C-alpha positions as CSV (number, residue, x, y, z in Angstrom):
1,X,0.0,0.0,0.0
2,X,1.3,3.5,-0.9
3,X,0.4,6.3,1.4
4,X,1.1,10.0,0.4
5,X,0.4,13.1,2.6
6,X,0.5,16.6,1.2
7,X,0.3,19.4,3.7
8,X,-0.3,23.0,2.5
9,X,-1.1,26.3,4.2
10,X,0.1,27.4,7.7
11,X,1.4,30.7,8.5
12,X,4.5,30.5,6.2
13,X,2.6,28.7,3.5
14,X,5.3,26.0,2.9
15,X,4.3,22.8,1.3
16,X,5.4,19.5,2.8
17,X,4.8,16.0,1.4
18,X,5.9,12.6,2.1
19,X,5.1,9.1,0.9
20,X,5.6,5.7,2.3
21,X,5.1,2.2,0.9
22,X,3.9,-0.1,3.6
23,X,4.9,-3.4,1.9
24,X,8.2,-3.7,3.8
25,X,7.1,-1.6,6.7
26,X,7.2,-3.2,10.2
27,X,3.7,-1.6,11.1
28,X,2.3,-2.2,7.8
29,X,-1.1,-3.6,9.2
30,X,-1.6,-0.8,11.6
31,X,-0.9,1.7,8.9
32,X,-3.2,-0.1,6.5
33,X,-6.0,0.2,9.0
34,X,-5.5,3.9,9.7
35,X,-5.4,4.4,5.9
36,X,-8.5,2.5,5.3
37,X,-10.3,4.4,8.0
38,X,-9.2,7.8,6.7
39,X,-10.3,6.7,3.1
40,X,-13.6,5.4,4.2
41,X,-14.5,8.4,6.1
42,X,-13.9,10.6,3.1
43,X,-14.0,14.2,2.6
44,X,-16.2,16.6,4.8
45,X,-17.9,18.8,2.3
46,X,-18.3,22.4,3.2
47,X,-15.7,22.2,5.9
48,X,-12.8,24.7,5.8
49,X,-9.9,25.0,8.2
50,X,-8.9,28.0,10.0
51,X,-6.9,31.0,8.7
52,X,-3.3,30.1,8.6
53,X,-4.2,26.5,9.5
54,X,-2.9,23.4,7.5
55,X,-4.8,21.6,4.9
56,X,-4.0,17.9,4.0
57,X,-4.5,15.7,0.9
58,X,-4.1,12.1,1.8
59,X,-3.8,9.5,-1.1
60,X,-4.0,6.0,-0.5
61,X,-3.4,3.6,-3.4
62,X,-4.9,6.5,-5.8
63,X,-7.9,7.2,-3.5
64,X,-7.6,10.9,-2.3
65,X,-9.3,12.6,0.7
66,X,-8.9,16.3,1.9
67,X,-9.1,17.5,5.4
68,X,-8.2,20.5,7.3
69,X,-6.9,21.5,10.7
70,X,-8.4,21.8,13.4
71,X,-11.1,19.4,12.2
72,X,-9.0,16.3,11.9
73,X,-10.3,13.0,13.0
74,X,-8.1,10.7,15.3
75,X,-7.2,8.4,12.4
76,X,-6.4,11.3,10.1
77,X,-4.2,13.0,12.6
78,X,-2.4,9.8,13.4
79,X,-1.8,8.8,9.8
80,X,-0.6,12.4,8.9
81,X,2.0,12.1,11.8
82,X,3.3,8.8,10.9
83,X,3.6,9.5,7.2
84,X,5.3,13.0,7.4
85,X,7.7,11.9,10.0
86,X,8.5,8.6,8.4
87,X,8.4,9.7,4.8
88,X,10.3,12.9,5.0
């Protein structure tokens, strides 16, 4: 499974992205479960983040969802933290 996270926005407007492939990852099952939860929850239409907040694009095997701070679910937040830290 390939998971890509792209973060935009923030005060400085600096974009950051990272991608991981879970096929050889020691926590592949946990990451796959988080990713499936995030994709199945889908986009929240009509929601916007706060000024100078971060917006995220999460792509899991070609399926993409969008979310914004501060309205991230626990699964979204966990996946974002794992991918941006490990995939940098």
